[in-house]
KOLNU-883057 format. One record per residue: residue in three letters; x, y, z of N, C-alpha, C in turn. Coordinates in pm, 1 decimal. Atoms other than C-alpha are relative to their C-alpha. Layout:
   zaro         nx         ny         nz        cax        cay        caz         cx         cy         cz
    ALA          X          Y          Z          X          Y          Z          X          Y          Z
...
This chain:
   zaro         nx         ny         nz        cax        cay        caz         cx         cy         cz
    UNK     -160.1        9.0       68.1     -595.1       26.6    -6224.9       -5.7      -54.7     -134.5
    UNK       -5.8        0.2       94.8     -492.0       48.7    -6589.8      100.5     -179.5       -9.4
    UNK      -50.1      127.4       -4.2     -370.4     -297.8    -6714.7      152.0       39.4      -13.6
    UNK     -133.6      -36.3       77.0      -43.7     -136.9    -6871.0       78.9       28.2      141.7
    UNK     -109.4      -52.2      -55.4       64.3        3.5    -6580.0       72.8     -107.8       95.0
    UNK     -128.6       87.4      -31.6      396.6     -170.8    -6410.3      -48.4        0.9      157.8
    UNK       -4.6       40.2     -153.0      369.5     -326.1    -6097.4      104.8      -60.4       58.4
    UNK      -94.2       43.7       15.6      629.9     -442.6    -5865.4      -60.5     -124.5       84.9
    UNK       68.6      128.6      -28.5      593.5     -813.0    -5723.9     -124.2       18.2       92.3
    UNK       88.5       27.9      -96.6      389.2     -698.7    -5426.8     -160.3       21.2      -47.9
    UNK      118.9      -62.5       53.4      117.8     -569.2    -5638.2        6.8      169.0      -14.2
    UNK       36.4     -185.1     -100.8      108.7     -170.7    -5561.2       55.7       19.2     -159.3
    UNK     -106.0      -66.3      139.2      251.2       32.5    -5894.3       47.5       53.4       66.7
    UNK     -197.3      -27.4        2.6      599.8       53.8    -5959.5      -26.2      155.2      -40.0
    UNK      -30.1     -127.6       59.2      702.2      448.8    -5938.5       91.3       38.6      -43.0
    UNK     -118.4      -48.9       29.0      950.7      602.7    -6148.2       38.7       94.0       12.3
    UNK      -49.7     -126.6      -83.2     1167.3      851.7    -5981.9       37.9       55.5     -119.8
    UNK      -87.0      -89.9      116.2     1289.0     1116.5    -6235.7      174.4      -32.3       69.5
    UNK      -95.4       61.8       13.7     1665.7     1060.4    -6287.9      104.2      151.3       16.8
    UNK      -59.6     -165.4       -2.6     1923.9     1386.6    -6212.4      -45.4      110.3       56.3
    UNK       65.5     -169.0      -62.4     1725.8     1623.2    -6034.1       76.7      -61.0      186.1
    UNK      -48.6       27.1     -128.6     1889.8     1596.0    -5672.3     -147.7       39.1       94.2
    UNK      117.4      -43.5     -127.4     1641.8     1608.8    -5341.6       63.7      125.1       60.7
    UNK      -68.7     -118.0      -45.6     1695.5     1935.0    -5125.1       96.3      -69.5       92.6
    UNK     -107.8       60.5     -106.0     1874.3     1654.2    -4876.5      148.5       23.2      -32.5
    UNK     -138.5       72.5      110.5     2167.0     1574.6    -5166.9       56.7      193.0      -60.2
    UNK       33.9     -125.5       78.2     2123.7     1967.2    -5315.5       77.5       91.9      137.1
    UNK       -3.6      -97.3      -51.3     2183.9     2162.0    -5020.9     -137.2      129.2       83.4
    UNK       53.9     -158.0      -34.7     2014.2     2459.7    -4870.3       16.5       80.5     -119.9
    UNK       11.4     -100.5       80.1     1920.7     2699.9    -5139.1       41.3      151.2       79.5
    UNK      -58.1     -144.1      -90.6     2106.3     3053.4    -5068.1      -24.5       63.0      -85.1
    UNK      112.3     -149.6       43.6     1987.9     3402.9    -5192.1      159.8       33.5      -79.9
    UNK     -130.4      -35.9       51.8     2282.1     3521.5    -5439.5      -59.7      195.9       47.4
    UNK       12.2     -173.0      -35.0     2350.9     3892.3    -5382.5      -52.5       83.2     -114.8
    UNK       27.2      -63.3       73.8     2175.2     4136.8    -5582.5       77.7      149.4       -4.2
    UNK      -50.2      -96.8       -6.0     2283.4     4442.5    -5730.1      -68.8       71.1     -131.4
    UNK      123.5      -71.1       80.4     1965.2     4655.1    -5930.2       77.1       68.6      -96.5
    UNK      -31.8      -63.9      111.0     2176.5     4894.6    -6075.3      113.3      -22.7     -139.5
    UNK      -68.9       90.8      133.9     2404.6     4650.8    -6270.3     -112.0      -64.0     -102.8
    UNK       73.7       60.6       96.4     2123.7     4482.8    -6415.3      -99.0       75.3      -61.8
    UNK       42.7      -92.7       77.8     1938.0     4791.2    -6469.1       72.8       59.0     -157.0
    UNK      -74.1       -9.3       51.4     2225.1     4890.5    -6685.8       25.0     -112.1     -143.9
    UNK       12.4       98.8       96.2     2236.1     4549.2    -6869.7     -125.4       22.9      -83.7
    UNK       97.4      -25.4       54.7     1878.8     4622.9    -6945.3      -17.4       95.8     -156.2
    UNK        4.5     -146.6      129.0     1943.7     4956.5    -7145.2      100.2      -76.8      -96.3
    UNK     -103.8       43.1      106.9     2281.6     4781.8    -7288.4      -84.2     -108.7      -81.2
    UNK      113.7      136.8       65.8     2002.0     4479.5    -7438.9     -112.8       91.3     -112.2
    UNK       46.4     -100.4      104.5     1847.3     4775.3    -7598.2       29.7       68.4      -86.1
    UNK      -80.8      -45.6       30.5     2067.5     4939.5    -7709.2       61.5     -114.0     -141.9
    UNK      -68.6      130.2       97.3     2268.1     4613.9    -7874.9     -127.5      -63.6     -122.7
    UNK       86.6       37.3      132.1     1931.9     4559.8    -8059.5      -45.6       90.6      -79.9
    UNK       12.2      -56.7      156.9     1928.3     4848.4    -8282.0       99.3      -18.2      -56.8
    UNK      -76.0       -3.2      121.2     2239.3     4722.6    -8442.2      -73.8      -90.6     -114.6
    UNK       95.6      -10.0       80.7     1957.4     4506.9    -8632.5      -18.5       53.7     -103.1
    UNK       75.8     -118.5      124.2     1848.1     4805.0    -8837.9       91.7       86.7       17.4
    UNK     -102.9     -117.9       53.0     2157.6     5050.1    -8774.7      112.4      -68.2       29.9
    UNK     -175.9       72.0      -72.5     2539.4     4901.5    -8792.4       45.0      131.8       82.7
    UNK       -6.8     -101.9      -98.1     2703.8     5115.2    -8506.8      128.3        7.0      -80.2
    UNK     -119.7      -50.8       84.3     2972.7     5258.7    -8766.5       21.4      157.4       24.8
    UNK       10.6     -114.0        7.6     3110.5     5610.2    -8766.7     -112.6       53.1     -115.6
    UNK       56.6      -86.1      126.4     2915.9     5678.9    -9103.1     -120.7       11.1       58.4
    UNK      109.9       33.3       12.1     2604.7     5570.9    -8924.2      -55.1       98.3      177.3
    UNK       -5.8      -62.4     -130.5     2657.5     5804.5    -8590.3     -113.8      143.2       28.7
    UNK       84.2     -123.4      -56.5     2438.7     6075.1    -8648.5     -160.9      -38.8      -56.6
    UNK      176.4       44.9       30.0     2106.7     5827.5    -8734.6      -30.7       12.1      138.2
    UNK      152.2      -16.0     -106.6     1788.4     5925.0    -8511.5      -79.2      -45.4      -36.3
    UNK       74.4       40.4       63.6     1520.0     5787.7    -8446.6      -90.3        6.2      195.2
    UNK       28.6      -14.7     -108.0     1271.3     5746.9    -8144.6       47.7     -146.2       78.6
    UNK     -110.7       66.3      -41.6     1495.9     5450.5    -8054.1       44.7       28.0      120.8
    UNK     -142.7      -52.7      -42.3     1788.2     5609.1    -7985.4      -45.2      120.8      109.2
    UNK       10.5     -116.6      -40.7     1583.4     5888.2    -7823.4      -46.8      -71.7      172.2
    UNK       47.7       70.4     -150.8     1445.5     5612.5    -7501.6      124.2      -51.7       64.4
    UNK      -95.4       92.7      -58.7     1764.3     5490.8    -7489.9      101.0      131.8       56.0
    UNK     -106.2      -66.0      -60.4     1977.6     5791.8    -7441.6      -89.7       56.8      105.1
    UNK       56.7     -134.6     -161.9     1707.7     5966.2    -7164.6        1.8     -125.7      118.1
    UNK       15.5      133.8     -107.3     1681.3     5606.1    -6998.4      103.2        2.3       59.3
    UNK     -106.3      -32.2      -76.6     2042.5     5635.0    -6960.3       67.7       96.9       70.9
    UNK      -26.4      -68.0     -108.4     2075.0     5949.8    -6850.6      -72.1       73.1       96.3
    UNK       82.9       13.6     -176.3     1804.2     5924.2    -6572.1       32.2      -79.0       59.2
    UNK      -72.5       93.7      -71.9     2025.3     5647.6    -6465.8      141.0       55.8       44.2
    UNK     -115.5      -76.2      -42.4     2353.3     5848.0    -6456.4      -25.0      109.0      113.5
    UNK       82.3      -86.2      -83.1     2150.1     6090.3    -6277.5      -13.2      -28.4      136.8
    UNK       38.0      102.3     -119.5     2057.9     5825.3    -6000.9      193.3      -47.1       61.9
    UNK     -126.2       89.2      -30.9     2442.1     5650.9    -6007.6       86.7       57.4       39.3
    UNK      -74.0     -157.1      -87.5     2611.5     5984.2    -5960.2      -10.8       55.3      119.4
    UNK       51.1       -2.0     -201.5     2413.9     6029.0    -5623.3       17.3      -42.4       75.7
    UNK      -36.6       81.1      -67.0     2489.3     5748.3    -5549.1      129.8       14.3       80.9
    UNK     -121.7      -15.3       -1.4     2809.2     5778.4    -5620.3       80.7       93.4      123.3
    UNK      -59.1     -145.2     -133.0     2903.9     6120.0    -5420.7      -51.5      -73.7      144.4
    UNK       58.5       54.2     -172.7     2712.8     5996.5    -5090.3       73.6     -139.6       28.1
    UNK     -125.8      108.3      -11.5     2909.6     5667.9    -5142.1      111.3       47.7       71.3
    UNK     -122.4      -70.9      -29.5     3212.0     5879.2    -5088.3      -47.7      128.1      130.7
    UNK       -5.7      -99.7     -112.7     3081.9     6121.4    -4843.3     -210.1       -8.6       43.4
    UNK      160.0       64.4        5.4     2733.1     5999.4    -4690.2      -85.0      209.1       54.9
    UNK       93.8     -148.3      -43.5     2657.9     6450.0    -4593.8        3.4       56.5     -158.2
    UNK      -17.3      -32.1      123.2     2701.2     6464.5    -5005.0     -178.7       82.9      -59.5
    UNK      141.3      -43.9       17.2     2398.4     6733.1    -5134.4       11.5       25.6     -170.8
    UNK        1.4       16.1      130.7     2546.2     6690.0    -5523.4     -157.8      -34.2      -62.4
    UNK      173.7        9.1      109.4     2215.3     6743.3    -5784.0       22.1       40.4     -131.0
    UNK      -15.9      -78.9      172.3     2366.8     6830.5    -6133.7      185.9      -83.5        3.5
    UNK     -128.9       83.0       81.1     2661.5     6711.2    -6353.4      138.7      113.5       48.1
    UNK     -124.6      -93.4      -83.6     2879.7     6962.6    -6188.5       62.4      -14.0      130.6
    UNK      -67.7       49.9     -201.8     2899.4     6912.0    -5829.3       34.6     -175.8      -37.7
    UNK      -85.8      158.5       -3.9     2927.4     6493.9    -5974.2      132.2       12.1      -48.2
    UNK     -146.0      -17.4       65.3     3229.3     6625.0    -6136.1      118.8       -4.1      113.4
    UNK      -82.1      -52.3     -103.7     3374.5     6778.1    -5833.6       11.8      -85.3      112.9
    UNK      -19.1       55.3     -116.6     3314.8     6556.9    -5589.5       80.8     -185.9        6.1
    UNK      -38.7      122.6       73.9     3353.9     6227.6    -5811.8      152.7      -34.6      -15.2
    UNK     -207.2      -14.0      -12.9     3759.2     6361.3    -5921.8       25.5        1.2      101.9
    UNK      -22.2       -0.6     -127.3     3779.7     6467.1    -5570.3       59.5     -129.5       41.5
    UNK      -52.2      123.3      -60.0     3814.4     6082.5    -5482.6       70.2      -51.7     -132.4
    UNK      -35.2       58.3      109.9     3854.8     5939.2    -5819.2       77.2      102.8     -116.8
    UNK       21.5      -88.3       95.5     4043.1     6155.4    -6018.6       64.8      -55.1     -147.5
    UNK       -9.1      121.9      112.2     4159.4     5894.6    -6295.1     -115.6      -26.1     -108.3
    UNK      110.8       50.5       33.6     3790.1     5856.0    -6372.5        1.0        6.7     -107.0
    UNK       31.9      -43.4       83.5     3762.0     6073.0    -6667.0      153.0      -99.0     -173.3
    UNK      -67.2      147.8      111.1     4037.5     5759.6    -6810.2      -47.5      -74.6      -52.4
    UNK       70.8       99.2       20.2     3822.3     5548.1    -6824.4      -55.0      -62.9     -163.0
    UNK       10.9       47.1      229.7     3800.0     5357.3    -7221.1      -79.8      -88.7        9.6
    UNK      121.5      119.2       41.5     3483.4     5137.3    -7326.2      -12.1      -37.5     -102.9
    UNK        7.3       86.5      128.2     3495.9     4906.1    -7589.7     -144.4      -62.5      -75.2
    UNK      124.0       68.6       85.8     3260.6     4759.8    -7861.7      102.4      -88.9      -92.3
    UNK      -91.7       92.4       22.0     3498.7     4473.1    -7933.3      -73.0      -17.0     -134.5
    UNK       31.5       16.7      127.0     3260.0     4358.7    -8198.9      -17.4       84.7      -93.7
    UNK        5.5     -127.6       26.4     3269.6     4661.5    -8339.9      142.5      105.6      -80.7
    UNK     -108.3      -63.3      -48.0     3606.5     4789.4    -8291.2       15.7      163.8        4.6
    UNK       18.2     -151.1      -62.3     3448.6     5105.3    -8101.1       95.1       12.7       78.1
    UNK      -53.6      -88.6     -167.3     3612.5     5328.8    -7836.2      -26.4      114.9       21.8
    UNK       21.4     -138.8      -10.3     3493.1     5552.7    -7630.9       85.6       48.1      158.2
    UNK       20.0      -28.5     -128.7     3585.3     5750.9    -7329.9      -80.8      154.8       31.0
    UNK       94.0     -100.1      -32.8     3270.7     5917.6    -7224.9       52.1      120.4       98.4
    UNK       -7.8      -69.4     -148.1     3424.7     6089.3    -6924.8       73.5      101.2      -59.0
    UNK     -132.6      -89.4      -22.1     3744.2     6283.3    -7067.5      -77.7      131.3       20.9
    UNK       18.9     -140.3       -1.3     3578.2     6598.3    -7109.5       19.7       72.9      159.8
    UNK      -11.0      -23.7      -98.7     3586.4     6590.7    -6739.0      112.0       77.4       84.1
    UNK      -94.0      -31.8      -43.0     3975.1     6632.9    -6688.9       -9.6      151.1      -17.0
    UNK      -23.9     -195.4       81.2     3952.7     7014.0    -6875.8     -172.4       42.8       55.1
    UNK       71.5      -76.6      -62.3     3700.8     7076.2    -6628.8     -161.8       27.0      -74.2
    UNK       97.8      -96.3       96.5     3416.0     7091.2    -6913.9     -130.9     -174.3        5.8
    UNK      153.2       73.4      -22.6     3036.3     6909.5    -6912.0       27.5      -83.7     -169.7
    UNK      -29.1       54.9      118.2     3080.8     6615.3    -7194.8     -153.3       57.5      -86.1
    UNK      114.5      -28.9      118.2     2875.1     6668.6    -7514.5     -128.5      -78.7        8.1
    UNK      123.6       46.7        8.4     2650.9     6392.1    -7484.3     -110.4       -7.3       90.1
    UNK      115.4      -54.9      -66.6     2507.1     6466.3    -7185.7      -48.7      164.5       -4.1
    UNK       84.3      -93.5       63.0     2444.6     6862.4    -7313.6     -128.7      -50.9      -84.4
    UNK       33.7        4.8       79.3     2300.3     6742.5    -7555.6     -136.0      -84.3       25.6
    UNK       62.8       75.7      -30.3     2119.8     6475.2    -7395.6     -114.3       63.4       80.7
    UNK       72.7     -108.0      -55.1     1949.7     6774.1    -7169.6     -105.4       22.3     -102.8
    UNK       62.1      -26.6      164.0     1866.9     6902.8    -7534.2     -160.8      -82.9      -33.5
    UNK       98.8       89.8       62.7     1634.8     6624.2    -7631.5      -95.7      -28.0      102.6
    UNK       79.9       16.1     -147.2     1503.0     6587.3    -7257.2     -128.2      138.9        2.0
    UNK      117.6     -151.5      -16.3     1333.9     6954.5    -7229.7      -60.0       60.1     -139.5
    UNK       37.5      -61.5      130.3     1338.6     7030.8    -7641.6       35.7     -114.9      -98.9
    UNK       42.3       93.3       62.0     1288.2     6769.3    -7818.1      -40.2       38.6     -109.9
    UNK       10.3      -71.8      156.3     1115.0     6908.3    -8098.9       50.2      118.7      -55.5
    UNK     -100.2      -15.6       62.9     1393.3     7080.7    -8170.7      119.0      -54.2      -12.8
    UNK     -158.8       64.2       -2.0     1678.8     6856.1    -8063.8      -24.0     -118.9      -25.8
    UNK       12.1      164.0       33.3     1526.4     6526.2    -8199.9      140.1      -44.3      -57.0
    UNK      -93.6       60.8       41.1     1803.5     6480.1    -8407.0      125.8       -1.0       71.9
    UNK      -98.2       29.8      -67.3     2059.7     6476.0    -8141.8      -22.1     -144.5       91.2
    UNK        8.4      152.2      -59.6     1893.5     6165.4    -8035.7       20.9     -135.0      -45.3
    UNK      -21.0       36.4      112.3     2090.0     5970.6    -8203.5       84.3     -118.4       12.9
    UNK      -90.6      139.5      -92.9     2324.4     5653.4    -8197.1      117.0      101.8       37.1
    UNK     -123.4      -57.9      -74.8     2672.8     5840.6    -8096.5      -38.3       48.8      115.6
    UNK       -9.9      -24.8     -135.6     2506.4     6001.1    -7814.6      -30.0     -109.1       64.9
    UNK       58.9      140.1      -81.5     2330.5     5648.7    -7721.6      111.0      -63.4        2.1
    UNK     -120.4      119.6        8.6     2671.0     5452.1    -7775.6       88.2      133.5      124.1
    UNK      -79.4      -57.1     -101.1     2817.1     5747.1    -7541.7      -51.1       39.6      138.2
    UNK       29.5      -13.4     -149.5     2584.8     5763.0    -7257.1      -22.3     -173.2       92.8
    UNK       41.0      130.3      -99.0     2512.6     5387.6    -7195.0      180.6      -32.5       26.9
    UNK     -122.6       27.6      -36.4     2912.4     5365.5    -7194.5        5.4       83.0       88.1
    UNK      -45.7     -104.9     -120.2     2946.0     5675.7    -6950.1      -65.8      -99.4      117.9
    UNK       18.4       81.5     -108.7     2699.0     5451.2    -6711.4       27.7     -123.3       34.6
    UNK      -85.1      134.7      -35.7     2877.7     5172.2    -6745.2       93.5      -15.1       69.4
    UNK      -91.8      -71.4      -68.2     3172.5     5368.4    -6597.2      -61.6      -43.8       76.1
    UNK       81.6      -48.1     -116.8     2954.7     5491.5    -6343.1      -11.8     -155.6       71.4
    UNK       69.5      177.4      -94.2     2828.0     5133.6    -6241.1      108.2      -70.8       38.8
    UNK     -135.2       79.7      -67.3     3161.2     4969.5    -6240.6       52.4      107.0      120.4
    UNK      -43.7      -58.5     -126.8     3303.6     5244.4    -5992.4     -107.3      -25.2      115.7
    UNK       86.5       -1.7     -122.2     3020.1     5213.3    -5776.1       -8.9     -141.5       52.2
    UNK       22.0      158.0      -58.3     2952.6     4804.2    -5769.0      215.5      -28.8      -28.6
    UNK     -185.8       29.9       56.7     3419.5     4821.6    -5789.2       24.7     -119.7       82.1
    UNK      -25.2       92.6      -90.2     3404.1     4583.2    -5480.7      -14.6     -151.6      -66.2
    UNK       57.1      134.8       99.2     3174.4     4308.4    -5702.9       49.3       22.1      -64.3
    UNK      -24.5       -3.2      124.0     3328.0     4406.0    -5995.1      135.4      -98.0       37.0
    UNK     -109.2       34.4       -4.5     3655.0     4303.0    -5864.0      -11.9     -184.6       49.6
    UNK        1.3      171.1      -58.1     3520.6     3956.9    -5658.1      -83.6      -70.6     -120.7
    UNK       34.4       86.4      113.6     3353.0     3858.6    -6060.2     -141.7      -44.8       64.4
    UNK      124.8       10.5      -92.1     3011.2     3917.3    -5816.0     -116.0       72.9     -137.3
    UNK      101.6      -50.4       90.3     2853.5     4142.5    -6149.4       -9.7     -108.3      -80.7
    UNK       41.7      125.2      105.7     2697.9     3844.1    -6341.5     -172.0       36.8       12.1
    UNK      -53.2       65.7      129.0     2553.3     3783.2    -6620.0      130.9      190.1      -11.4
    UNK     -108.2      -93.8       63.8     2899.7     4044.6    -6755.4      -60.8       -4.4     -134.7
    UNK       58.9      -44.7       69.0     2789.9     4295.4    -7001.3       42.9      -93.5     -159.2
    UNK      -34.7      103.2      114.8     2777.9     4116.1    -7362.8       -1.6      141.0     -110.1
    UNK      -34.2      -45.7       74.8     2806.4     4447.8    -7583.9      126.1       80.4       30.9
    UNK     -158.7      -59.7      -23.7     3061.6     4644.8    -7415.8      140.1      -73.4       70.6
    UNK     -108.8       57.8     -138.1     3382.0     4593.3    -7222.1       97.0       97.4        6.5
    UNK     -102.1     -161.5      -56.0     3671.6     4737.9    -7061.6      126.6      -49.9     -122.7
    UNK     -162.1       17.8       78.2     4054.3     4772.1    -7210.3       41.4      -70.3      103.2
    UNK      -45.0      106.1     -144.8     4140.0     4577.3    -6898.8      -83.4      -71.3       97.5
    UNK       90.1      127.1      -76.2     3951.9     4279.2    -6776.1       38.1     -125.8      -79.7
    UNK      -31.1      197.5      -44.3     4016.1     3905.2    -6743.6      -24.5      -45.2     -157.4
    UNK       -1.8       97.2      134.4     4086.1     3697.0    -7127.6       28.1      118.1      -59.6
    UNK      -32.3     -110.4       90.7     4081.9     4089.8    -7270.6      139.6       22.0      -15.2
    UNK     -190.4      -60.4       27.2     4463.8     4132.5    -7437.4       22.4       59.0      129.5
    UNK      -31.3      -25.4     -106.8     4539.1     4087.0    -7046.6       80.2     -121.8       31.1
    UNK      -98.4      169.1      -88.1     4764.9     3784.1    -6845.3      -63.8       16.0      145.3
    UNK      101.4      -27.1      -97.7     4589.5     3938.9    -6553.6     -102.2      -67.5       30.6
    UNK       82.7       74.7      -13.8     4357.9     3745.4    -6412.2     -122.6       90.1       47.1
    UNK      142.1     -105.4      -66.2     4105.2     4084.7    -6259.8       40.4      100.1      -72.8
    UNK        8.2     -130.1       76.3     3971.1     4341.0    -6401.8       82.5      157.4       62.8
    UNK      -68.1     -111.1        0.8     4129.6     4698.7    -6397.7      -67.4      140.0       -1.3
    UNK       35.7      -97.5       74.7     3979.7     5041.6    -6321.9       80.4       89.8       55.0
    UNK      -96.6      -23.8       13.5     4223.2     5315.9    -6347.6       47.8       60.9      161.1
    UNK      -52.4      -84.4     -144.6     4200.2     5447.3    -5958.5        1.7      -73.5      104.9
    UNK      -23.8       53.5      -94.8     4200.7     5139.7    -5793.9      130.0     -112.4      -46.3
């Protein structure tokens, strides 16, 4: 035994126990948190979009800026929108066979007629988006149509993989995921919260109410 090792009166080495780290007995049995995988995937896409602001300022004069990065974000958001639309339709009707944007619109609006009024903010840059507003006129949003062009005809539609369509697509996904997880949203279980996007009516932002608000709830 090293001569400098502290000992207690009995001669055995003195063991220094860490302070401030609770034992399992004092802390209790660990519990599993609820998992919301579509929310986590949205957050991952949102982080990718936010990262582009280091190079392209998200202002109207830059909306037509296009790049491979915006193409990847636009296609990722579009693919996830397709998935979450199907899930939301099947949540509303287990027998739903909806598999395209027109059928999604019909089934979602039948239950949630005010869904197109969703307004998404980017407070840091004073931007506001209403990505689903064309559904009020039974029209397909432009960002979705051009997302399809970028997906299938990228050689001739690469300029459509731009900042504007990426912002709208990710904002649209934000709306869908919030409706799909509405119960969890109202219980404040969607954590962490979005960092780049925000809602017009959410706790602590221009509101005195303590809860989120979605148009149809």
